[in-house]
C-alpha positions in Angstrom: -58.3 -84.8 -43.0 -57.6 -82.1 -40.3 -59.8 -80.8 -37.5 -62.7 -78.8 -38.3 -62.8 -75.0 -37.4 -65.2 -75.7 -34.7 -63.0 -78.4 -33.2 -60.0 -76.0 -33.4 -62.0 -73.4 -31.6 -63.1 -75.7 -29.0 -59.5 -76.6 -28.3 -58.6 -72.9 -28.0 -61.6 -71.8 -25.9 -62.5 -74.7 -23.7 -62.1 -73.8 -20.0 -61.1 -70.3 -20.9 -62.8 -67.3 -19.4 -64.7 -65.0 -21.8 -66.3 -61.6 -21.0 -69.1 -60.5 -23.1 -69.4 -56.6 -22.6 -72.9 -55.3 -23.5 -75.4 -58.3 -23.5 -78.1 -56.1 -24.8 -81.7 -56.7 -26.2 -80.8 -56.9 -30.0 -79.4 -60.5 -30.0 -75.7 -60.1 -30.8 -74.6 -60.3 -27.1 -76.9 -63.5 -26.7 -75.5 -65.0 -29.8 -71.9 -64.6 -28.6 -72.7 -66.0 -25.3 -74.2 -69.1 -26.9 -71.3 -69.4 -29.2 -68.6 -69.4 -26.6 -70.7 -71.6 -24.1 -71.0 -74.1 -26.9 -67.3 -74.0 -27.4 -66.8 -74.8 -23.5 -65.6 -71.4 -22.4 -66.6 -70.0 -19.0 -68.7 -67.1 -20.0 -69.6 -63.9 -17.9 -71.9 -61.3 -19.4 -72.3 -57.7 -18.4 -74.5 -54.8 -19.4 -75.5 -51.4 -18.0 -79.0 -52.4 -18.0 -80.7 -54.1 -15.1 -81.6 -57.8 -15.2 -85.2 -56.9 -15.4 -84.6 -54.7 -18.6 -82.6 -57.6 -20.1 -85.1 -60.2 -19.1 -85.7 -61.5 -22.7 -81.8 -61.9 -23.1 -81.5 -63.5 -19.8 -84.4 -65.8 -20.3 -82.8 -66.9 -23.8 -79.7 -67.9 -22.0 -81.3 -70.0 -19.2 -80.1 -73.4 -20.8 -76.6 -72.0 -20.7 -74.0 -71.8 -17.9 -73.4 -68.0 -18.0 -72.7 -65.6 -15.2 -74.1 -62.1 -15.1 -72.4 -59.2 -13.5 
């Protein structure tokens, strides 16, 4: 049968740049970063809070290759 949805998404996002605006502390930004990293995208996350304020979110993303700005 055809490709799975995940395989189609990987084909669409592998090597593409993705910007997550508002990493936050509630988890939705972290989930988006993980999702796009697992699809092979080049992910950058940004937030108005400092890295210290976002430390729980930043810590959760240590296993992933994500840039913070």
